[in-house]
N, C-alpha and C positions, 0 to 999 in steps of 0.2 A: 362876634355877631353871627347869628345863624344865617347860613346861606339859603337863598331861595332861587329857584329856577322856574322859568316859564317855557313850556314846550308848545310851539305853534305849529299846527299841522294842517295843510290844505286838504279839504275833504274830496275824496275820489278825484285826485288832482288831474289826471289826464282827461277824464270825462268832463270835469268842470271847465278845463281849458277849451275843449271843443264847444261847450255850451255858451261860453262867453260870446263867441262870434256866430253862433247859430242858435238863437233863442228857441227855435222850433223843437230843439232837443230837450228842453226843460220838461220834466215830469214824464219823459218817455224812457223806456229801457234802452240803454246804450252800453256798448262794449268797445274798448280800444284793443286792437290786436297787435301782436308782436311782429317782428320782422317776417316778411313773406306772408303776412296775414295768417299766421299760424294759430297762436293761442291767445286767450284773453289775458291781458296784463292789467286791465282796469275795468271795473264794472260799476255802473250806477246802482243806487240803492234799489231801484226797480228790478234790475237784473239779479241782484243778490237775493231779493225776495222770491225770485223764481227758483232758487236753489242752485244757481250756476256757480261753480267753484272757480277760483283763480287758476289759470293755466289750462282750462278746458279748451280743447281744439275747436276752432270755428266750424269745421266741417261737421262736427258732432252736434252743433247747435242749429243746423239749418232748419230742421223740422220745428223745434221750439221757437226759433226766431220767426218763422212764418206764422205760428199760432199767436204769438204775443207781440209781434211787431218789433222785435229787437233790432236796433240799428247798429251797424258796425262801422267803425272808423279805423283806418290804418294809422299806426303810430306816427306821430309828427313831432319828432324830438327837437327839431329846430324851434318850433312854436313853444313847446313845453319849457325848453331851456330859457327862452327869452321871457316867458311869463314868470318863471321862477326867479330870474334876476330882478324883475320888477317887484315881486313880493318881498324878496330878501332886502332890497333897498329900502322899502317902506318900513319893514320891521326893525332895521338898524337904527331908525330914528327913535325907537322906544326904549333903548338901553345902550349904554356905552360899551357893553360887552355882548357879543353875539357869536354863536357857533352854528354855522350852516351844516346841519347833520346830513341832509340828503336833498334831492331836488325839490321836495315838497314840505320839508320841515326844518325847523331850527330851534335852538335853545337861546333864550335871553337870560342874562343874569339880572334878577330884580332884587338882589340883596340890598338892604338899606333903604328901600322905598317905604320908609316908616310912616310917612304922612299920606300915603296913597292907598286907597281901597283897591286892592289888586284885581278884584272881580270887575269893578267898574272900569279900571284901566284896561283890562283884557277885552271888555266889550268895546271899548274905544278902538282897540287894535282890530277887532273883527269888522267894525263899521268902516274903518279907514281902508282896509284891504278890499272889502266888498265894493266900496264906492269908487276907489281909484283903479282897481284892476278887475273887479267883477267876480272874484273867487271867494267861495265860502271857506272859513278856517275855524278851527276849534283850538281852545287854549287850556292847557293843564298846568297847574302850579303845585310845586312841592319843594321840600327842603333838600332833596337830592334829585339827580337827573332821572333815576329810576322811578321815583315817586311822581315826578313831573310827567313822565311818559305814561304812567298808570293813570294819573289824573286826566290826561288828555284822552285816554281810552274811555274813561267815564263820561267826560264832556261830550264825546262823539256818540256814545251809545245810549245815553240816558237824557231824553228830551227835557226833563224837568230842570236841568242845569243850563239850558239855553246856550250851549256851546262853550261854556266856561266852567271849570271846576277847580277850586282851590282845596287841596287835600287837607291843609292845615286848619280849615274852618270847622272841621268835624271834631267832636269830643272823642276821647279814646275809645269808648264803647261803640260809637258810630263808625269809627275807622275800622274796628275789628269786624263789625257786621258787614261793612262794605267789602273788605278784603275776603271775607268768607264767601261772598256771593260771586267772586270773580275766579274763573278757572285759572289754574297755575300756568297754563300755556299762553296766557295773555301778557305775562310779565316780559319786559324787554330782555332779550337775550336768551329766553327759554324757548327753544325750538320744539318741534313735534316729538323728536326722539327723546330729548331730555324730559319733556313733560310726561311721556309715557313711562319712563324709568322712575320719575318722581311719584307718579300715581301708583305704581306697583309697590312703592314704599309707604303708601298711605298719605302722600302729600298731594292732595287733589285740588286745593285752592290756594290763593295767595296768603291767606292767614296761616295755613298749615306750613307754607314755606317760611314765613316770617318767624314761626315758632321753632323751626328745625334747629338742630345742633350744628353750628357753623363748622366745627372741627370734622364732623362726620361728612358734611357736604363737601368740604375741601378734599378729604381723603377719597371720596367716591366720585366726585364730579369735577374737581379742580378748583383753582383759586377764583376763577371768574364767577362761578355760581355762589361761592362764599361771599364775594364782594357784592353780588346782587342782594343776598340776604341782608347784609349789613346796611345796604342802601334802603331796603324796605323798612329797616328799623330806625331810619333817620340819620344814619352815619354817612356823611358824604365821602365817597371814595373816588368819584369820577370828576375831575376838574373840567372846566369849560375850555375847549380847544378853539381858540380864536383864529389860529393859523393852521390849516390842514397840512400835515407833513407830506413831503413829496412821495409819490408812489414809488414802490420798489420795483415794479414792473408795469409795463403798459401793453395792453392787448387790444388788438383791433381785428375782429373776425365777424364774418357774416355768412349765413346760408345763402346760396344762390337762388335767384328767382326761377331758374330752370337748370337742369343738369348741364354741366360743362365737361367737354371731352378734350378740346383742343388746348395745347400748351399756350398758344397765343392769348387766348381769353383768360387763362389762369394767370398769365403774366400781368395782364391789365388789372385784374382784381388784386393781386398781391402788391402791385405798384400803388394802387389807390389806397389800400389798407396801410401800407408802410408810410405813405405820405401823410395820412391822417394821424398815425401814431407819432410820427416825427414832429408834427405840429404840437401835439400834446406834450411831447418831451421838451421842446423849447419853451413851452408855456410855463413849465415848472423849473426852467433854468437848469436842466440836467443833460447829461450825455449818456449814451449807451455803449457798453463794451461788447455786446453780442446781439445778434438777431436770430430768433427762432422762427422758422416758417413751417407751416403744416397744412396738409390737405387730407380730406377724407371723403369717402363715398357715403351713400345713405345706408346707415347700419340697420335701419328698420325695414329694408326691402331684401328679405332673404333670397329672393329669386335672382337678384342681380349680383355680379361679382363684387366682393368687398375689398377695399384697400384703404389703409390710412398710414400716413408716414409723416415724420417731422424731422427737422435737422436744425441744430444750432450752429450758426456761422459766427466765429469770433472775429472781432475787428482789430486790426493792428493798432489803431489809435481810437480811443473812445470819442464819439462824435454825436452831434444832433443834426448833421447835414442830411437833408432828405435824399440827395442823390447818392451819397455814400451808403446810406442805409438801404435804399432801393437796390443798388447794385449787389449788396450782400444778400438781400432777401431773394432776388431773382436767381443769383448763383445757387443758393440753397434749393430753390424750387426746381431748377433744372436737374438737380441731382436726385430729387425724390420723385419727380414726375414719372409715371408709367402710363403709356398709351393704352387705349382700349377700355378705360374705366369711365363711368359717369360720376364725376365729382359733384358732391353736394355742397361742400364748404371748404373754404381756405381761410388762413389767417396768419398774422404775424404777432410775435411777442418780443418786445425790447427788454433785454436783460442786462444785469450788471450795471444798474443805473448809479450815477454819481453826480455830484455837483459839477456844473460846467466851470472849467477853469482854463485859463490861457495856457496854450502850449509854449514851452520854452524852446526857441530855435537857436541853433548855433549860427555862427557867421555865414558858413557855407550853406545854411538852410534858408537864407533870405528869400529866394524865389518861392520856395514852398510856403513860407510865412505870408508872403504877399498874396499867393493864390488862396490860402486859407482865409485871409482877411476879406478878400473879394467874395468868396463863397458865403462867408458869414453875413455880409451885407445883402447878398442875394436872398438868403433865407429870411432875413429881417423884412425885406421888401415883399417877399411872398406872403409872409404872415400878415403884414400890414394891409396888403391889398385884400386878402380874404377876410380880414376882420372888418374892413370898411365896406366892401362890396358884397359880402356874403360868402359862406363856405363853398369852395369849389369854383369861385369866380376865376381864379388863376390856378392851373394845375399842370402836372406833367403830361406831355403828349402820350407817354407810355400808359396812362390810365385809360386810354381809349375814348372814343366819342360816342359810339352807340351803346356800349356797355350792356350787352344782352344778358350778362350774368347778374345784373343789378337786382336787388331784392324787389319782390313784388309788393305793390301797395295800391291795390285797386280801389280802396275807399279813403284815400288820403285827402284831408282837408288842405286848403291853401295855407301858406306861411304868412298869415295876416300881418304880423308885426315886424318881419325881417326882410321882405321883398317888396320893392316898389310895385312890381307888376301883379302882386297878389293882395294888395291893400283892399279891404272891404269897401264897396261903393254904395253910397246911399243916394237914392234919387227921389225927388218929389213929383208926384203926379197930380 
C-alpha cells in the first residue's frame, strides 16, 4: 500500500498566537522579536509584504515601523509552547500515527484512508484547529514526507487551494509544471548554500532537481540530498518518527538584558541556566557525564575589550541532579571568569548524555545510596511543583531574586493560558 503523509503547519505561528488573544492585531503588520528584543523571528504577511526579512534587527526597523505602524511583540515562548501542545493534541485525533516535527508543524500518517477524501478531511482539520484554538493552519499531502512538505508550501503560498493541497491529485504533466515553478531552495533540507551550488550546476527549480542524476548528487552533495531527490520521485525514504530520540546534548544559553561584570551576577545566570537544562535532562530520563560552561563579551563592539572562554567539567558520577550539576557549572565558571570585562552572554551545555540507570552501591555505600535516593525525590518534587504551578515557581536561591541580567522583553504579552494572574478578563458594560 502506498504511504501517504499529511504535513500540518501553523501559519506565522508566533504572530498568530499573539493575535488569538489580541484581535486588534488582525490585519495589521506584526513582528515577534528574539531574546532581548533583538531580531525578527516571526513576521505577519503584512510585514513580509513590506520586504522585511527574517532576522532583521528591530532597531533597523524603527523608521519603517513608524511609517507603516509595525507592532512589535517580545517572544513569549511559554504561551507559544502551550498553544502548540493544544494544537498537537487536536491533530493527534485525526490519525493513529503522528510525528511532532517542530513547535508549529507535524506529520500525520494518512496511509490507508481509502474511503476518505483527503482534501475534505484536511479542511475539517483546519476548521477544528481554528475553532478550538483560534490558529490558522495549512495542510500538504504527499506520498513522501518531502512531497508533503512541498505540498504544504503550495497550500500556504497559492490561495486557489484554500489552505489544502494534495500533490497526488495532479496528473504527471501538472506535477511537472508545478515543480518547475518552484525554486529549488524551497525544498525541505535544501538550504541557501546548497541551493546556490545547485543553481550553478543548472538546477534552478524542483523539477530540475527531480531530474538530476542521484549518483552525481550523492558524490557531490552527500546521501541526504540524494534521499531528497528520491523522495521527490515518490520513493519514501523517511519514516514517521512517533517518538523523538533523546537529545545528545542539552544547551541553555541567553544574552543578557544588560552587560554583566560581577561574578556574583554571572553565578546567578549560570545557576538558572543549569537548573533549566537539568529539568530538560530529567524530562528525557537521561543523566549527564560532563558540564560545559561558557561566557563571552559582545564580539560586535570592537571598542570594548573582548574575551570568551569555556570549560568542560567532568562529573565523577553521571547525574541529573540539579544541585550537583550547578556545583560543577559554578566551579567551571569561577575558573574561566576574568574581572574587568562586560559580559554579554553565558550558558551551559550538558554533555555525555546517557539513559538514567540506578547506581549499584556496595554494602558500605548504604548511607550514600540513601542520600542519592532522597535527592532523587527532591528533584522529582521540584519538577512536579514547577509543572503544576508554572516554570520557576520553585527555584534555587542561587538563581537570584532581582536577576538584573535577565533578557529584555519590553513588548511581552501576558502568558494568557499558563498563569492565573494573567488570564484574559472579559467585562460587560
